[in-house]
C-alpha positions in Angstrom: 60.2 -26.2 -0.4 57.1 -26.5 1.9 57.3 -25.7 5.5 54.3 -25.9 7.9 54.0 -24.2 11.3 51.2 -24.3 13.9 50.4 -21.1 16.0 48.0 -20.9 18.9 47.5 -17.1 19.1 47.6 -14.0 17.1 50.8 -13.0 18.8 52.5 -16.3 17.8 51.3 -15.8 14.1 52.8 -12.2 14.2 56.1 -13.5 15.6 56.3 -16.2 13.0 55.8 -13.6 10.2 58.2 -11.3 11.9 60.9 -14.0 11.8 60.2 -14.8 8.1 60.3 -11.1 7.1 63.7 -10.5 9.0 65.3 -13.1 6.8 63.8 -11.9 3.6 65.6 -10.0 0.8 64.2 -7.0 -1.2 62.2 -8.1 -4.3 60.3 -10.8 -2.4 56.6 -11.5 -3.1 54.4 -13.3 -0.7 50.9 -14.4 -1.7 48.7 -14.9 1.4 45.8 -17.2 1.1 43.2 -17.9 3.7 39.5 -17.5 4.3 38.0 -14.3 5.7 39.3 -13.9 9.3 42.0 -16.5 9.0 44.7 -14.1 10.1 46.1 -12.6 6.9 46.3 -9.2 8.3 47.8 -10.4 11.6 50.5 -12.1 9.5 51.0 -8.9 7.5 51.4 -6.9 10.8 54.0 -9.2 12.0 55.8 -9.2 8.7 55.9 -5.4 8.8 57.5 -5.6 12.3 60.2 -7.9 10.9 61.0 -5.1 8.4 61.3 -2.6 11.3 58.0 -1.0 10.7 56.5 0.2 14.1 53.3 1.8 12.9 50.1 -0.2 13.0 49.3 -2.2 9.8 45.7 -2.6 8.8 44.1 -4.3 5.9 44.0 -2.0 2.8 40.7 -3.4 1.6 39.4 0.0 0.4 42.7 1.5 -0.7 43.9 -1.8 -2.3 47.5 -0.9 -1.4 49.4 0.6 1.5 53.1 1.5 1.3 55.3 1.6 4.3 59.0 2.8 4.1 61.3 0.5 6.0 65.1 0.5 6.5 65.6 -2.0 3.7 63.2 -0.7 1.1 59.4 -0.4 1.0 56.8 -2.7 2.3 53.8 -3.0 -0.1 50.7 -4.6 1.6 48.0 -5.2 -1.0 44.4 -6.5 -0.4 42.8 -7.6 -3.7 39.4 -8.6 -2.2 37.7 -5.9 -4.4 39.6 -6.7 -7.6 37.5 -8.8 -10.0 40.2 -10.1 -12.3 43.8 -9.8 -13.4 43.0 -7.1 -16.1 41.6 -4.8 -13.3 44.8 -5.5 -11.3 47.0 -4.6 -14.3 45.0 -1.3 -14.8 46.0 -0.1 -11.4 49.6 -1.1 -11.9 50.0 -4.4 -9.9 53.2 -5.2 -11.9 54.9 -2.2 -10.2 54.5 -4.1 -6.9 55.2 -7.6 -8.2 58.5 -6.6 -9.7 59.7 -3.9 -7.2 63.4 -4.7 -6.7 63.5 -2.6 -3.5 60.2 -3.8 -2.3 58.7 -6.5 0.0 55.3 -7.3 -1.4 52.6 -9.1 0.5 49.3 -9.8 -1.1 46.0 -10.8 0.5 43.4 -12.5 -1.8 46.0 -13.6 -4.5 43.5 -15.7 -6.3 42.3 -12.5 -8.0 45.5 -12.3 -10.0 46.5 -15.9 -10.5 48.8 -16.1 -13.5 50.5 -12.7 -12.9 52.9 -13.7 -10.1 56.7 -13.9 -10.6 58.2 -17.3 -10.4 59.9 -16.5 -7.0 56.6 -15.9 -5.3 56.3 -17.4 -1.8 52.8 -18.9 -1.2 51.5 -18.7 2.3 48.4 -20.6 3.2 46.7 -19.8 6.7 44.1 -22.3 7.9 42.0 -22.3 11.0 42.4 -25.5 12.9 39.5 -25.0 15.2 37.1 -22.2 16.4 39.9 -20.7 18.5 43.2 -19.0 17.6 45.0 -22.2 16.4 46.3 -21.8 12.9 48.2 -24.0 10.5 50.5 -21.9 8.3 52.1 -23.4 5.2 54.9 -21.7 3.3 55.7 -22.9 -0.2 58.9 -21.2 -1.3 60.0 -22.1 -4.9 63.5 -20.9 -4.3 64.4 -23.2 -1.4 
């Protein structure tokens, strides 16, 4: 099922992601798509808040993955910008995060590993509406 939301500030985007995360069960995988600067990391920080994580969340561009323990499991935040292809992702163990039954996995730049996602992956598309902070956020959840 597809759902579309419009936000007009980074705080509204964080709040939307917080609400989504608070209703999410362990084992969930979210693939976040959007151009550079669209708000993927802003969404990730709100998602972390929804899982009860209070520490700041930043994009793991150079480390590829950051793990944050939370009250319901572990939040895995991945940034695949520097990954060239699915084989490179498999070499560092991407499947561990895609199939973590106690995890909440959120992946920025998912196009790098197309074809590896589990069928229950929720696709999130973040688009700029204008030059300001307005965003159109589309969730495509195959399980709803």
